[in-house]
Legacy VTK file of the C-alpha trace (Angstrom):
# vtk DataFile Version 3.0
C-alpha trace
ASCII
DATASET POLYDATA
POINTS 137 float
-26.342 -129.732 108.409
-22.864 -128.289 108.544
-22.460 -127.377 111.941
-19.263 -126.725 113.352
-17.517 -128.329 110.209
-14.505 -125.712 110.161
-12.832 -127.220 113.223
-9.540 -128.785 112.616
-7.061 -128.275 110.187
-7.418 -129.040 106.575
-3.844 -128.709 105.589
-4.458 -127.301 102.139
-7.252 -129.686 100.493
-10.623 -130.622 101.639
-12.235 -132.250 104.234
-12.104 -135.951 102.828
-9.003 -135.672 101.006
-7.251 -134.811 104.667
-9.179 -137.856 106.031
-7.494 -139.683 103.946
-4.034 -138.239 104.195
-4.349 -138.592 108.125
-5.128 -141.833 107.662
-2.373 -142.731 105.618
0.487 -141.001 107.778
-0.508 -142.624 110.813
-0.571 -145.991 109.235
2.842 -145.050 107.778
3.986 -144.318 111.512
2.878 -146.698 113.365
4.481 -148.974 110.397
8.127 -147.417 110.513
8.638 -146.261 113.857
9.840 -142.958 111.847
8.520 -140.907 108.739
9.637 -137.503 107.071
6.605 -134.877 106.437
5.935 -131.231 107.102
5.801 -129.563 109.922
1.847 -128.900 109.863
0.959 -132.622 108.876
3.238 -134.024 111.884
1.324 -131.763 114.380
-1.954 -132.662 112.600
-1.815 -136.560 113.286
0.643 -136.616 116.328
-2.953 -136.369 118.573
-4.274 -139.327 116.412
-1.371 -141.346 116.763
-1.265 -140.666 120.820
-5.033 -141.587 120.659
-4.085 -144.986 119.089
-1.784 -145.800 121.346
-3.532 -145.104 124.116
-5.934 -146.878 122.974
-3.374 -150.135 122.491
-2.406 -149.547 126.120
-6.144 -150.259 127.009
-6.140 -153.469 124.946
-9.630 -154.363 124.741
-12.319 -155.384 121.715
-13.911 -151.739 121.581
-10.672 -150.256 121.912
-8.904 -152.231 119.202
-12.281 -151.636 116.537
-11.557 -147.615 117.242
-7.817 -148.334 116.375
-8.780 -150.142 112.742
-11.254 -147.631 112.588
-8.518 -144.904 112.698
-5.730 -146.477 110.954
-7.499 -148.704 108.763
-5.070 -152.065 108.602
-6.375 -154.804 111.015
-2.719 -156.482 110.390
-0.818 -153.015 111.557
-2.835 -152.561 114.650
-2.335 -155.921 115.863
1.160 -155.162 116.090
0.332 -152.206 117.996
-1.476 -153.891 120.815
0.956 -156.330 120.667
3.670 -153.865 121.382
1.523 -152.614 123.856
0.421 -155.564 125.817
4.718 -156.123 125.604
4.970 -153.255 128.053
6.654 -150.780 125.304
4.598 -147.819 126.593
3.837 -149.063 129.696
5.531 -146.040 132.258
4.726 -143.511 129.789
1.008 -141.496 130.084
1.097 -139.709 126.487
3.579 -138.517 124.687
4.270 -141.151 122.533
5.663 -138.736 119.603
8.430 -136.996 118.834
8.824 -134.140 116.085
12.672 -132.680 115.223
12.861 -130.401 112.727
15.120 -130.608 109.455
15.063 -127.391 108.049
13.703 -126.018 104.907
12.428 -127.587 101.748
14.278 -125.837 99.022
11.265 -125.709 96.027
8.414 -123.876 98.240
10.605 -123.421 101.876
7.902 -126.010 103.871
9.649 -126.787 106.996
10.316 -130.119 106.765
10.226 -132.780 110.184
11.413 -136.096 111.221
8.103 -137.164 113.303
8.813 -140.540 115.311
7.409 -143.096 118.019
9.382 -142.841 121.078
10.395 -145.999 122.703
12.724 -145.142 125.463
11.578 -145.634 128.989
10.573 -142.671 130.913
13.275 -140.919 133.646
11.539 -141.059 137.168
12.046 -137.603 138.857
13.893 -139.063 141.818
16.485 -140.176 139.082
16.596 -136.712 137.751
16.559 -134.781 141.008
19.492 -137.083 142.195
21.279 -136.436 139.216
21.069 -133.027 139.470
22.391 -133.162 143.395
25.395 -134.997 142.208
26.212 -132.514 139.402
26.233 -129.151 141.585
28.722 -131.028 144.268
LINES 1 138
137 0 1 2 3 4 5 6 7 8 9 10 11 12 13 14 15 16 17 18 19 20 21 22 23 24 25 26 27 28 29 30 31 32 33 34 35 36 37 38 39 40 41 42 43 44 45 46 47 48 49 50 51 52 53 54 55 56 57 58 59 60 61 62 63 64 65 66 67 68 69 70 71 72 73 74 75 76 77 78 79 80 81 82 83 84 85 86 87 88 89 90 91 92 93 94 95 96 97 98 99 100 101 102 103 104 105 106 107 108 109 110 111 112 113 114 115 116 117 118 119 120 121 122 123 124 125 126 127 128 129 130 131 132 133 134 135 136
């Protein structure tokens, strides 16, 4: 049956092509830490990348199998799980990606962006308040 199959972004293609394209983009982003793509595609893969990194932080076998199903590359998933085990995203609860706009493409005026993995540690709130107090004085 076709109930509730319209949910989600189609990205101008049929459902099977969209699924394959998202899997490919997620794999490319995790392999290269930064890719250049269209804004709608970057916004579509952002939840998938965050989900894979959350599974990597969990680190158990079931999470690894779900990540392999989402990414499609066992070796790449092993690298992401190793990075998470080393504490790359230890202090971060979500927000593992950053989207930066580059401008519009000349041919069809589509918004081109760079989506990248965030590697910097999270600034604690106490550090931010201390900085604000020092700046105001």
